C-alpha positions as CSV (number, residue, x, y, z in Angstrom):
1,M,-29.6,50.9,93.0
2,V,-26.6,53.2,92.4
3,Q,-27.0,56.0,89.9
4,D,-25.7,56.5,86.3
5,N,-23.4,59.1,87.3
6,I,-21.3,57.9,90.9
7,K,-19.6,61.3,91.3
8,Q,-23.1,62.8,92.1
9,L,-22.0,60.2,95.3
10,F,-18.2,60.8,95.7
11,G,-15.3,62.4,93.2
12,E,-12.0,60.3,92.3
13,N,-9.8,61.5,95.1
14,T,-7.7,60.6,97.3
15,T,-9.3,57.6,99.0
16,C,-11.3,57.0,95.3
17,D,-10.5,55.3,92.5
18,F,-12.3,54.8,89.0
19,K,-11.6,51.6,86.8
20,E,-13.7,51.3,83.6
21,S,-13.2,47.2,83.8
22,V,-10.5,45.1,85.0
23,E,-7.4,45.7,83.2
24,R,-6.7,41.6,83.1
25,K,-3.6,41.9,80.9
26,Q,-2.4,45.3,82.6
27,P,-2.8,44.5,86.2
28,K,-0.5,47.0,87.4
29,S,-2.7,49.9,86.8
30,W,-4.5,49.1,89.3
31,L,-3.2,46.8,91.8
32,K,-0.8,50.3,91.9
33,S,-4.2,52.2,93.5
34,I,-4.3,48.8,96.2
35,S,-0.2,49.2,97.4
36,A,-1.4,53.3,97.5
37,F,-4.5,52.8,99.6
38,A,-2.8,50.1,101.7
39,N,0.2,52.4,102.3
40,G,-1.6,55.6,103.4
41,M,-5.2,56.2,104.6
42,G,-7.3,53.5,102.9
43,G,-9.6,54.4,100.0
44,S,-11.8,52.2,97.5
45,L,-11.3,51.4,94.0
46,V,-14.5,51.2,91.9
47,F,-14.6,48.8,88.8
48,G,-16.9,49.6,85.4
49,V,-17.2,53.6,86.5
50,N,-15.3,55.1,83.5
51,D,-12.8,58.6,84.0
52,D,-15.9,60.5,84.1
53,G,-17.9,58.8,86.6
54,V,-20.3,57.8,84.7
55,I,-21.5,53.7,85.2
56,V,-20.6,51.4,82.4
57,G,-21.3,48.7,84.3
58,L,-19.0,44.7,84.1
59,D,-19.7,42.2,82.1
60,D,-18.4,39.1,83.7
61,V,-19.1,40.6,87.6
62,K,-18.3,37.1,89.2
63,S,-15.4,36.8,87.1
64,D,-14.1,40.2,87.7
65,T,-14.2,39.2,91.8
66,E,-11.9,36.4,91.5
67,F,-9.3,38.1,89.1
68,I,-9.3,40.1,91.3
69,S,-8.7,38.8,94.3
70,D,-6.4,36.4,92.9
71,R,-3.7,39.0,91.8
72,I,-3.4,40.8,95.0
73,K,-3.0,37.9,96.8
74,A,-0.1,36.7,93.7
75,L,1.0,40.6,93.4
76,V,0.8,41.8,96.4
77,D,2.9,41.8,99.4
78,P,2.1,42.1,102.1
79,V,-1.5,40.8,101.1
80,P,-3.4,44.1,102.5
81,E,-7.0,43.9,104.0
82,F,-9.8,43.8,101.2
83,E,-12.6,43.6,100.9
84,L,-14.6,43.1,97.7
85,I,-18.3,44.1,97.3
86,T,-21.2,44.5,94.1
87,K,-23.9,47.1,94.0
88,P,-26.2,46.6,91.4
89,T,-26.4,49.4,88.7
90,D,-29.9,50.9,87.5
91,N,-28.7,49.4,83.4
92,G,-29.0,45.7,85.4
93,R,-25.0,45.3,85.8
94,F,-22.9,45.6,88.6
95,I,-20.4,47.0,90.0
96,L,-18.0,46.4,91.8
97,E,-16.1,48.1,94.9
98,V,-12.5,47.3,96.4
99,R,-12.4,48.8,100.0
100,I,-8.9,48.6,101.7
101,P,-8.5,49.8,105.1
102,A,-5.5,51.0,105.6
103,G,-1.9,49.0,106.5
104,D,-0.2,49.0,109.7
105,M,2.2,46.3,107.7
106,T,3.6,48.9,105.3
107,P,5.3,49.6,102.9
108,Y,2.9,48.1,100.8
109,Y,4.9,46.3,98.0
110,Y,3.0,45.7,93.8
111,V,5.1,43.4,93.3
112,N,6.8,41.8,89.5
113,S,9.9,39.9,87.5
114,G,11.8,40.3,91.0
115,T,10.8,43.6,91.0
116,R,9.3,45.4,94.6
117,T,7.6,49.0,93.5
118,A,5.3,51.0,96.6
119,F,2.9,53.3,95.8
120,V,1.4,56.2,97.0
121,R,-1.5,58.6,96.9
122,I,-0.8,62.0,95.9
123,G,-4.1,63.6,95.6
124,D,-5.7,61.6,92.9
125,E,-3.2,59.6,91.8
126,S,-1.4,56.8,92.8
127,V,2.5,57.4,92.4
128,V,5.8,55.4,92.9
129,A,6.9,56.0,96.6
130,S,9.8,58.6,97.3
131,S,13.0,57.2,98.9
132,H,11.9,59.3,102.5
133,Q,8.7,58.2,101.9
134,L,9.6,54.9,101.8
135,S,11.9,55.3,104.7
136,A,8.6,57.1,106.9
137,L,6.3,53.0,105.5
138,V,9.2,51.2,106.5
139,L,9.1,52.6,109.9
140,K,5.4,52.8,110.1
141,G,5.4,49.5,109.9
142,R,7.8,48.6,112.5
143,N,5.4,50.9,114.5
144,R,8.3,53.6,115.1
145,T,9.2,56.9,113.9
146,Y,11.8,58.2,113.6
147,D,12.4,60.5,117.0
148,S,12.3,56.6,118.5
149,L,14.7,55.4,116.5
150,T,18.8,54.4,118.0
151,T,21.8,56.2,118.2
152,E,25.0,55.5,118.0
153,Y,25.7,57.8,120.9
154,R,25.8,57.0,124.9
155,M,24.6,58.6,127.6
156,G,28.6,60.2,128.2
157,D,28.8,61.5,125.2
158,M,25.6,64.2,125.7
159,T,24.6,66.2,128.5
160,F,20.9,68.1,128.9
161,E,20.8,70.9,130.9
162,G,18.9,72.6,128.8
163,L,16.1,70.0,129.6
164,I,16.8,69.9,133.2
165,K,16.9,73.3,134.1
166,T,13.4,73.4,131.8
167,Y,11.7,71.0,133.5
168,Q,12.5,72.4,137.1
169,T,11.7,76.0,136.1
170,Q,8.6,74.5,134.5
171,T,7.6,71.8,136.3
172,R,9.5,73.0,140.5
173,L,10.5,69.7,140.4
174,P,14.0,68.4,141.0
175,F,14.4,66.3,138.0
176,E,15.1,62.3,138.5
177,Q,18.3,60.8,135.4
178,K,14.7,57.9,135.2
179,L,12.9,60.7,133.6
180,L,15.1,60.5,130.1
181,Q,13.9,57.0,129.8
182,S,10.6,58.3,130.2
183,F,10.2,60.6,127.6
184,S,12.1,58.2,125.6
185,L,15.6,60.4,125.1
186,I,17.9,56.8,126.3
187,T,17.6,53.3,125.8
188,D,17.2,51.1,128.3
189,D,20.9,50.0,128.2
190,G,22.0,53.7,127.6
191,F,21.8,54.8,124.2
192,L,20.6,57.6,123.0
193,T,17.4,58.0,120.6
194,Q,17.1,60.3,117.9
195,A,14.8,62.6,120.6
196,G,17.7,62.2,122.9
197,V,20.1,63.9,120.8
198,L,18.0,66.8,119.1
199,F,17.3,67.6,123.0
200,S,20.8,67.8,124.1
201,D,23.3,70.3,124.7
202,Q,25.0,69.2,122.4
203,C,23.1,68.5,119.5
204,P,24.9,67.7,116.5
205,Y,22.2,68.6,114.4
206,R,21.1,71.5,115.6
207,H,24.8,73.0,115.6
208,S,25.9,71.7,112.7
């Protein structure tokens, strides 16, 4: 059995959100947390618990389970992995936990009426992702980082004398051109990555 006050087990925080009931007319009120958990570290959305952590239970946990599953599949894109877990309480009712792992296909959007909104978790709230956060989620979903992005600069546009000198001093080994690719500073077709530009002697970001 689950304790009467669930805050004795875990509080509402970055990876946990409580909802007293399943809001059917305004599913965005809880689907935004599904989006935020999938876009972040993962988490649990617990239905049947009020804001004070007091368990009130659900009237029809089977119907609520089916409704939640349907709404996630219909209104979150891409559909995140999720697990629905029912737990009996001391008052003979049930709470329902929706467990969402961190996703690897970010961003996960709440979709409705032609609009797509990605949410992130800030403290104990699910908020709309900023443009910077959204860009980071896009890169994460492509399994890429900013440093690995290809730029318009080619090998002939930049030199790496400072990097070469540092490498030779620290390793006492000759610097070979192929190391630039090994360090992910240039692509196979000779374009510099963002990291390559940052390490170059003519870095426009550093000298601007």
